[in-house]
C-alpha positions in Angstrom: 0.0 0.0 0.0 1.9 3.0 -0.8 1.2 6.6 0.2 0.5 9.7 -2.6 2.2 11.7 0.6 5.3 13.7 -0.5 7.7 14.6 2.5 8.7 18.2 2.4 12.1 18.9 0.4 15.1 19.5 2.6 16.1 23.2 2.4 19.3 24.7 0.5 21.8 24.7 3.0 23.2 27.7 0.8 19.9 29.8 0.8 19.1 33.3 2.2 16.5 31.5 4.5 18.6 28.7 5.8 21.6 31.3 6.2 18.9 34.0 8.4 17.8 30.5 10.3 21.3 29.6 10.9 22.8 33.0 11.8 19.4 32.6 14.6 20.5 29.1 15.5 24.0 30.5 16.4 23.1 32.6 19.4 21.2 29.6 20.7 22.6 28.8 24.2 22.1 24.9 24.2 21.7 23.6 28.1 21.2 20.1 29.6 17.7 19.3 30.2 16.4 21.2 33.6 15.9 17.6 35.2 19.1 16.7 34.4 22.0 17.9 37.1 25.7 17.8 35.5 28.5 18.7 37.4 31.3 20.9 36.0 33.6 18.6 34.4 30.4 17.0 32.6 29.3 20.1 31.9 32.3 20.3 30.0 32.0 17.0 28.0 28.2 17.8 27.1 29.7 21.4 25.6 32.2 19.0 23.7 29.9 16.5 22.4 26.6 19.9 21.7 30.0 21.3 19.8 30.0 18.3 17.4 26.9 19.5 15.7 25.4 23.0 14.1 23.1 24.2 16.9 20.2 24.3 14.8 20.0 20.1 14.8 19.6 19.6 18.4 16.5 18.8 18.9 15.2 18.7 22.9 15.1 15.0 22.7 18.5 15.1 21.0 19.8 17.2 23.8 18.7 14.8 26.3 20.4 12.1 24.5 23.0 14.3 24.8 23.0 14.2 28.7 22.9 10.8 29.0 26.0 10.3 26.4 27.9 13.1 28.8 27.1 10.4 32.2 28.3 7.8 29.8 31.3 9.3 28.8 32.1 10.7 32.7 31.8 6.8 33.9 33.4 5.5 31.6 36.4 7.9 32.1 35.9 6.9 36.3 35.9 3.3 35.1 39.0 3.5 33.2 40.8 5.7 35.8 39.9 3.0 38.6 41.5 0.2 36.2 44.6 1.8 36.4 44.7 2.2 40.0 43.7 -0.9 40.5 45.4 -2.9 37.0 43.9 -4.9 34.3 44.4 -8.2 36.8 43.5 -8.4 40.2 43.4 -11.0 42.9 40.0 -13.4 42.5 38.4 -14.9 46.1 40.4 -18.0 45.5 43.3 -15.7 45.7 44.9 -16.3 42.0 44.5 -13.6 39.2 41.7 -12.6 37.1 40.8 -10.3 34.4 39.2 -7.1 36.8 35.7 -7.1 36.4 35.9 -3.0 35.5 37.2 -4.4 32.2 33.9 -5.7 31.0 31.9 -2.8 32.6 34.0 -0.6 30.9 33.6 -2.2 27.4 29.7 -2.5 27.5 30.2 1.3 28.4 32.4 2.0 25.4 29.9 -0.3 23.2 27.2 2.1 24.8 28.6 5.5 23.5 29.3 4.6 20.5 25.9 3.2 19.7 24.2 6.6 21.6 26.7 8.5 19.3 25.4 6.9 15.8 21.6 7.7 16.5 23.0 11.4 16.8 24.3 10.8 13.8 27.0 12.5 15.3 29.9 9.6 14.2 28.6 7.7 11.4 26.1 8.3 8.7 24.2 11.4 7.5 20.8 12.0 7.6 17.7 12.0 5.4 20.2 9.8 2.8 23.0 12.6 2.5 26.4 11.1 2.1 28.8 11.7 4.8 30.5 14.1 2.5 27.0 16.3 1.5 26.4 16.1 5.1 29.6 17.7 6.0 29.4 20.2 3.6 26.0 21.4 4.8 27.1 21.3 8.5 30.4 23.3 7.6 28.0 26.0 5.8 25.8 26.0 8.9 28.4 26.4 11.4 29.9 29.1 9.1 26.3 31.1 9.3 26.0 30.6 12.7 29.7 31.9 13.5 28.1 35.1 11.4 26.8 37.4 14.7 23.2 38.7 14.2 24.6 42.6 15.3 22.2 45.3 17.1 24.2 48.1 16.0 22.6 48.1 12.9 20.2 50.5 14.4 17.3 48.6 12.1 19.0 49.3 8.6 19.4 45.4 8.5 15.9 43.8 7.3 15.5 40.5 10.1 12.8 38.2 10.4 11.2 38.0 14.0 12.5 36.3 16.6 9.0 34.4 16.6 9.4 33.6 12.5 8.5 30.2 11.3 11.0 28.5 9.2 9.1 25.7 8.6 6.5 27.7 6.4 9.6 29.5 4.0 10.7 27.8 1.2 
């Protein structure tokens, strides 16, 4: 059973509308969800994760996943530090050498981190059928536009859409 409903076309990354949208997104401050408390070192990791993608690509759901990813990375770092202190081989209950159980936990965390990064499209394939190089070009354009400041010193001489402008309705 096929559907005649067509997906809306992706807006060209090099269009004027996309550039304005990217400039507005460049001023966006992305913070962890309100119900997540992240320590100062975790906030550093969170900001590094957020910097992986242009600000305009982050949805509320993706930000929540990024906060979870942040905690996994912090936990993996703590496990790796503990393994360095204890060693990868420890004394077992019977007194013989065994593999440190933390090694399995660290391996599990690293697998979860890789899977989560893929789900955010940070690490691997592109969204919407774009190849990796096409997505890289699009993200480069977005980051360049986001870096362009929306200066309030123009005395109203530059036309700008209102802050609540619906970019999804623009074609």
